[in-house]
C-alpha positions as CSV (number, residue, x, y, z in Angstrom):
1,X,34.6,133.8,95.5
2,X,37.3,135.1,98.0
3,X,35.9,138.0,100.2
4,X,37.3,141.6,99.9
5,X,40.2,142.7,102.2
6,X,37.5,144.3,104.4
7,X,36.3,140.7,105.5
8,X,39.1,140.4,107.9
9,X,39.5,142.4,111.0
10,X,42.7,144.6,111.2
11,X,45.7,142.2,112.1
12,X,46.9,142.4,115.4
13,X,49.3,140.4,117.8
14,X,47.9,137.6,119.6
15,X,47.7,138.2,123.5
16,X,50.4,135.9,125.5
17,X,48.7,132.1,125.9
18,X,48.8,130.8,129.3
19,X,46.6,130.0,132.4
20,X,47.8,130.0,136.0
21,X,51.7,130.6,135.2
22,X,50.9,134.3,133.8
23,X,49.5,135.1,137.4
24,X,52.5,134.1,139.3
25,X,53.3,137.0,141.6
26,X,52.9,138.5,145.1
27,X,50.8,135.6,146.7
28,X,53.3,133.1,145.1
29,X,56.3,135.1,146.6
30,X,54.8,135.5,150.2
31,X,54.1,131.6,150.8
32,X,57.5,130.7,149.2
33,X,59.4,133.1,151.7
34,X,57.2,131.9,154.5
35,X,58.6,128.2,153.7
36,X,62.2,129.6,153.3
37,X,61.9,131.4,156.6
38,X,60.8,128.4,158.5
39,X,64.0,126.7,157.0
40,X,61.7,123.3,156.8
41,X,61.5,122.4,153.1
42,X,60.2,118.9,154.0
43,X,56.6,118.4,154.7
44,X,57.3,115.7,157.0
45,X,59.5,118.0,159.2
46,X,56.2,119.6,160.8
47,X,54.8,118.0,163.5
48,X,51.2,117.0,162.2
49,X,48.9,117.6,159.3
50,X,47.5,120.8,160.8
51,X,50.9,122.4,161.8
52,X,51.1,126.0,161.4
53,X,53.2,126.8,158.4
54,X,52.6,123.2,156.7
55,X,51.9,124.2,152.9
56,X,51.5,120.7,151.7
57,X,48.9,120.1,154.4
58,X,47.1,123.0,153.9
59,X,46.8,122.7,150.3
60,X,45.7,119.1,150.7
61,X,43.1,120.3,153.3
62,X,41.7,123.1,150.9
63,X,41.5,120.4,148.0
64,X,39.5,118.6,150.3
65,X,36.9,121.2,151.0
66,X,36.8,122.5,147.5
67,X,35.9,119.2,145.8
68,X,33.9,117.8,148.8
69,X,36.1,114.6,149.2
70,X,37.4,113.0,152.3
71,X,41.0,112.8,151.4
72,X,43.8,114.4,149.3
73,X,47.5,113.6,148.7
74,X,50.0,116.0,147.3
75,X,52.5,114.1,145.2
76,X,55.3,115.4,142.6
77,X,53.4,115.3,139.3
78,X,50.3,114.1,137.5
79,X,52.2,111.2,136.2
80,X,52.9,110.4,140.0
81,X,49.6,110.9,141.0
82,X,48.3,108.4,138.1
83,X,51.1,106.0,139.3
84,X,49.8,106.3,142.8
85,X,46.4,106.0,142.1
86,X,47.0,102.8,139.9
87,X,49.1,101.3,142.7
88,X,46.3,102.2,145.6
89,X,43.8,100.0,143.3
90,X,46.5,97.2,143.2
91,X,46.8,97.3,139.5
92,X,49.8,95.3,138.4
93,X,51.0,92.4,135.9
94,X,48.3,90.7,134.2
95,X,45.7,93.4,134.8
96,X,44.1,95.5,132.2
97,X,43.4,99.3,132.5
98,X,41.0,101.1,129.8
99,X,42.4,104.2,128.6
100,X,41.2,106.8,126.1
101,X,43.2,106.4,122.9
102,X,43.3,110.4,122.6
103,X,45.3,111.6,126.0
104,X,48.6,112.5,127.2
105,X,51.7,110.0,127.2
106,X,51.5,109.5,131.1
107,X,47.9,107.9,130.8
108,X,49.5,105.1,129.0
109,X,52.9,104.9,130.2
110,X,51.8,104.9,133.9
111,X,50.0,101.9,133.5
112,X,53.0,100.3,131.7
113,X,55.1,101.1,134.4
114,X,53.1,98.9,136.8
115,X,53.3,96.1,134.6
116,X,49.4,96.4,133.4
117,X,48.3,96.4,129.8
118,X,47.0,99.6,128.7
119,X,43.5,98.9,126.7
120,X,43.0,102.0,124.3
121,X,39.4,103.1,123.8
122,X,37.4,105.5,121.4
123,X,36.5,109.0,122.2
124,X,33.3,110.5,121.0
125,X,32.4,114.3,120.1
126,X,33.3,115.6,123.7
127,X,36.8,114.1,123.1
128,X,36.6,112.1,126.0
129,X,35.7,108.6,126.7
130,X,32.7,107.4,124.8
131,X,30.2,106.0,126.8
132,X,29.8,102.3,125.9
133,X,33.4,101.6,125.5
134,X,34.0,100.2,129.1
135,X,31.3,97.5,128.1
136,X,32.9,96.7,124.7
137,X,36.5,96.6,126.1
138,X,35.8,95.0,129.6
139,X,37.4,91.5,130.4
140,X,37.9,89.6,133.5
141,X,41.2,91.2,133.6
142,X,39.9,94.8,133.6
143,X,40.9,96.2,136.9
144,X,40.2,99.9,136.1
145,X,39.5,102.5,133.7
146,X,41.0,106.1,133.3
147,X,38.2,108.7,132.2
148,X,40.1,111.9,131.2
149,X,38.3,115.1,131.7
150,X,39.8,116.7,128.4
151,X,40.8,120.1,128.3
152,X,38.1,121.7,130.6
153,X,35.1,119.6,130.0
154,X,33.9,116.6,132.0
155,X,33.4,113.2,130.3
156,X,29.8,111.9,130.5
157,X,30.4,110.5,133.8
158,X,26.9,109.1,134.7
159,X,26.8,106.4,131.9
160,X,30.4,106.0,132.3
161,X,30.1,105.1,136.0
162,X,27.1,103.1,135.6
163,X,29.0,100.9,133.2
164,X,32.1,100.5,135.2
165,X,30.0,99.5,138.2
166,X,28.2,96.8,136.2
167,X,31.6,95.5,135.3
168,X,33.1,95.8,138.8
169,X,35.7,98.2,137.4
170,X,37.2,101.0,139.4
171,X,37.2,104.4,137.6
172,X,40.1,107.0,138.0
173,X,39.2,110.5,137.1
174,X,42.1,112.3,135.2
175,X,41.5,115.9,135.9
176,X,44.9,116.9,134.9
177,X,43.5,119.5,132.2
178,X,40.2,120.4,134.2
179,X,40.6,121.2,137.7
180,X,37.4,123.2,138.9
181,X,35.2,121.6,136.2
182,X,31.9,120.6,137.1
183,X,29.5,117.6,136.1
184,X,25.9,118.0,137.3
185,X,26.9,120.1,140.2
186,X,29.8,118.0,141.5
187,X,33.6,118.8,140.7
188,X,35.5,116.6,138.6
189,X,37.7,114.2,140.5
190,X,35.1,113.7,143.3
191,X,33.1,110.9,141.6
192,X,35.0,108.2,140.7
193,X,37.1,105.8,142.9
194,X,40.2,108.2,142.8
195,X,40.8,111.5,141.0
196,X,44.2,112.7,140.0
197,X,45.3,116.2,139.1
198,X,48.3,117.9,137.5
199,X,50.2,121.3,138.5
200,X,52.7,121.1,135.5
201,X,53.4,124.5,133.8
202,X,50.7,124.5,131.2
203,X,47.7,123.5,133.5
204,X,45.1,125.6,134.9
205,X,47.2,126.2,138.0
206,X,50.6,125.3,138.5
207,X,53.7,124.9,140.5
208,X,55.9,123.8,137.6
209,X,55.3,120.3,138.5
210,X,53.2,118.7,141.1
211,X,50.0,116.6,141.3
212,X,47.1,115.6,143.7
213,X,45.3,112.2,144.2
214,X,41.8,112.5,146.0
215,X,39.6,109.8,147.1
216,X,36.5,109.3,149.7
217,X,37.8,105.9,150.2
218,X,40.1,105.7,153.3
219,X,41.5,102.3,152.4
220,X,42.7,103.7,149.1
221,X,43.9,106.7,150.8
222,X,46.1,104.6,153.0
223,X,47.7,102.7,150.0
224,X,48.0,105.6,148.0
225,X,50.0,107.3,150.9
226,X,52.1,104.0,151.1
227,X,52.5,104.0,147.3
228,X,54.2,107.6,147.3
229,X,56.3,107.3,150.2
230,X,58.1,104.2,150.2
231,X,55.5,102.0,151.3
232,X,55.2,103.5,155.0
233,X,52.5,105.7,156.7
234,X,54.5,108.4,158.8
235,X,53.5,109.9,162.0
236,X,51.9,112.9,160.1
237,X,49.1,110.7,159.0
238,X,48.4,108.3,161.8
239,X,46.0,110.3,163.7
240,X,43.9,110.9,160.7
241,X,43.0,107.3,160.1
242,X,43.6,103.9,161.5
243,X,46.0,102.2,159.5
244,X,44.9,98.7,158.3
245,X,47.2,97.9,155.4
246,X,50.5,96.2,155.5
247,X,53.7,97.7,154.6
248,X,54.6,97.4,150.8
249,X,57.4,98.6,148.5
250,X,56.1,102.0,147.2
251,X,57.8,104.9,145.3
252,X,59.0,108.3,146.4
253,X,56.6,110.8,145.2
254,X,56.5,113.1,148.1
255,X,55.6,117.1,147.5
256,X,58.2,119.4,148.8
257,X,57.1,122.6,150.8
258,X,58.3,124.8,148.2
259,X,56.1,123.4,145.4
260,X,53.3,123.5,147.8
261,X,53.3,127.0,148.6
262,X,53.4,127.9,144.8
263,X,50.5,125.5,144.2
264,X,48.6,126.8,147.2
265,X,48.6,130.2,146.1
266,X,47.7,129.0,142.4
267,X,44.7,126.9,143.7
268,X,43.1,129.8,145.8
269,X,42.9,131.6,142.1
270,X,41.3,128.4,140.5
271,X,37.7,129.7,140.1
272,X,38.6,133.1,139.2
273,X,40.7,131.8,136.2
274,X,37.8,129.6,135.2
275,X,35.5,132.5,135.6
276,X,37.4,134.8,133.4
277,X,37.8,131.9,130.7
278,X,34.0,131.3,130.7
279,X,33.3,135.0,130.1
280,X,35.8,135.2,127.2
281,X,34.6,132.1,125.5
282,X,31.0,133.1,126.0
283,X,31.6,136.4,124.1
284,X,33.7,134.5,121.3
285,X,30.7,132.2,120.6
286,X,28.1,134.8,121.0
287,X,29.8,137.0,118.4
288,X,30.8,134.2,116.1
289,X,27.1,133.2,115.8
290,X,25.9,130.5,113.5
291,X,28.5,128.6,111.6
292,X,26.4,125.6,110.3
293,X,29.3,123.9,108.5
294,X,31.2,123.3,111.6
295,X,30.4,121.0,114.3
296,X,30.7,122.2,117.8
297,X,32.4,120.0,120.5
298,X,30.0,118.3,122.9
299,X,29.9,119.1,126.2
300,X,28.2,116.8,128.6
301,X,27.5,119.6,130.9
302,X,27.7,122.8,129.6
303,X,27.5,124.9,133.0
304,X,30.5,122.9,134.2
305,X,32.9,123.5,131.3
306,X,36.0,125.2,132.2
307,X,36.0,127.1,128.9
308,X,39.7,127.8,128.1
309,X,39.4,125.9,124.8
310,X,36.9,125.8,122.4
311,X,36.6,123.1,119.7
312,X,35.2,122.8,116.3
313,X,35.0,120.2,113.7
314,X,35.4,120.8,110.1
315,X,33.5,118.5,107.4
316,X,37.0,116.8,106.7
317,X,40.7,117.0,107.5
318,X,41.6,119.1,104.3
319,X,39.1,121.9,105.3
320,X,40.3,121.8,108.9
321,X,44.0,122.0,107.7
322,X,42.6,125.2,105.6
323,X,41.1,126.7,108.7
324,X,44.1,126.1,110.7
325,X,46.5,127.6,108.5
326,X,44.7,130.9,107.7
327,X,43.9,131.2,111.4
328,X,47.4,131.1,112.4
329,X,48.1,133.5,109.8
330,X,45.9,135.8,111.4
331,X,47.4,135.5,115.0
332,X,44.5,133.3,116.3
333,X,46.7,130.6,117.5
334,X,45.0,127.2,117.4
335,X,47.7,125.0,118.9
336,X,46.1,123.3,122.2
337,X,47.3,124.9,125.5
338,X,48.4,121.3,126.7
339,X,49.9,118.5,124.8
340,X,47.6,115.5,123.8
341,X,48.0,112.7,121.4
342,X,46.6,109.6,119.9
343,X,48.6,106.7,121.9
344,X,48.6,104.4,118.9
345,X,50.6,107.1,116.6
346,X,53.5,107.6,119.4
347,X,56.8,105.4,119.7
348,X,56.1,104.2,123.2
349,X,52.8,102.4,121.9
350,X,54.2,101.3,118.6
351,X,57.2,99.7,120.2
352,X,55.7,98.5,123.6
353,X,58.9,98.5,125.3
354,X,59.4,98.8,129.2
355,X,62.4,99.7,131.0
356,X,63.4,95.7,130.9
357,X,62.0,93.3,128.2
358,X,60.4,91.1,130.9
359,X,58.4,94.2,132.5
360,X,56.6,95.0,129.3
361,X,53.0,93.9,129.2
362,X,52.8,93.4,125.5
363,X,55.9,90.9,125.3
364,X,53.6,87.9,124.5
365,X,51.5,89.8,122.0
366,X,54.0,89.5,119.0
367,X,55.4,92.1,117.0
368,X,54.0,95.5,117.9
369,X,51.8,97.3,117.0
370,X,49.1,94.6,117.0
371,X,45.3,94.8,116.8
372,X,44.0,97.4,119.1
373,X,47.0,99.7,119.0
374,X,46.9,100.7,115.2
375,X,45.0,103.7,113.9
376,X,42.8,101.9,111.8
377,X,41.5,100.2,114.8
378,X,40.3,103.5,116.1
379,X,38.0,105.1,113.0
380,X,36.0,107.6,115.4
381,X,39.1,108.6,117.1
382,X,40.8,109.3,113.9
383,X,38.0,111.2,112.2
384,X,37.5,113.3,115.1
385,X,41.1,114.5,115.8
386,X,42.0,115.2,112.3
387,X,38.8,117.4,111.8
388,X,39.4,119.5,115.1
389,X,39.9,123.1,115.1
390,X,41.0,124.1,118.6
391,X,40.8,127.7,119.8
392,X,42.4,128.2,123.0
393,X,42.0,131.3,125.5
394,X,43.7,132.2,128.6
395,X,43.9,134.7,131.5
396,X,45.7,137.7,129.5
397,X,42.9,137.1,126.8
398,X,40.2,140.3,126.8
399,X,36.8,140.7,125.4
400,X,38.4,142.5,122.7
401,X,40.5,139.5,121.8
402,X,37.3,137.5,121.8
403,X,35.8,139.7,119.3
404,X,39.0,139.3,117.1
405,X,39.1,135.6,117.2
406,X,35.2,135.3,116.6
407,X,35.5,137.9,113.9
408,X,38.5,136.3,112.0
409,X,36.6,132.8,112.6
410,X,33.8,133.9,110.5
411,X,35.9,135.6,107.8
412,X,38.0,132.6,107.1
413,X,34.6,130.5,107.2
414,X,33.2,132.8,104.2
415,X,36.5,132.6,102.6
416,X,36.4,128.6,102.7
417,X,32.8,128.0,102.0
418,X,32.0,130.8,99.5
């Protein structure tokens, strides 16, 4: 039986969705104007890493302090950060890199760009890499694994890092969607061989585009510097460590001072953004109460969650579709704030092509998609992603919005399961 009309709260307009980009204002303008007044838009026009007015150096320094890591390197995007991190590890043709099947396109394409083969892994109810997958998929060719901290939640790092160590596999923490999130008292990005961050427009903090690579390993840091700047180490860095790596052909992923100025202002708001989202989400979940036929997303460290997106799993995909349609009708927007896909369902994976046929790591496998790159090869991931009900919140959301979302969710729940 359908509920009566009083079961739903009065319809209202949804708040504007977004995180850091909605807070762009005076702080960003002030720092950008400082750069413009200096007439020095190129970071290496400054005399040293501690030079007054060097926005990129300041951003890197504050990142290190925030994460409690030794080194941070600003780059042009999260994708560039992934390529830089992979290059720092020496990933190349003949190598394999384990990556969650459910993640953003760059996690797959960055590996292909370096000539290595992405090996797709299952996720679990945290929507992050499932513990056990590194052990299942590791071979003599496995050079690295990318652990994606999905939508504000840290993966189960302790068992994953133990697996990786057992198999002598380096871990890259992809924190593009989770800057500021924590796992057992440590910030994500600080526990693997390297961590990467993205400042793209939809991310928690944004400069439109931009990214960061972090590490505690000075050798990897030097290789990252070379990878991001045509193989060289400029004088800017030479008083921070003793160069030991040979020059090699790198790419060009240098961050500009203008990008760094915006990113720096945004970075200084990171914990306040996270705190706001945690307050709104806590209110939402408390008011929603018990919904026994909906399964909550598993969060390995609930205290470390950035809480800008809450996930439930319906019993099946048909019920999930009903929830999504009803919630959208009632102005509870359930589209995730940032894009994520199952790689095996995307054209770049189904075709397996690179910019040149001989550059593809799939060229000797036969007609793609082959086993390991098809939906039927990932039953756990397929089950989860079709049953999910995402409930994003953002910096413009209020406690009243949380109440509306919770009350609407309960009303839809009663309607569907009555």
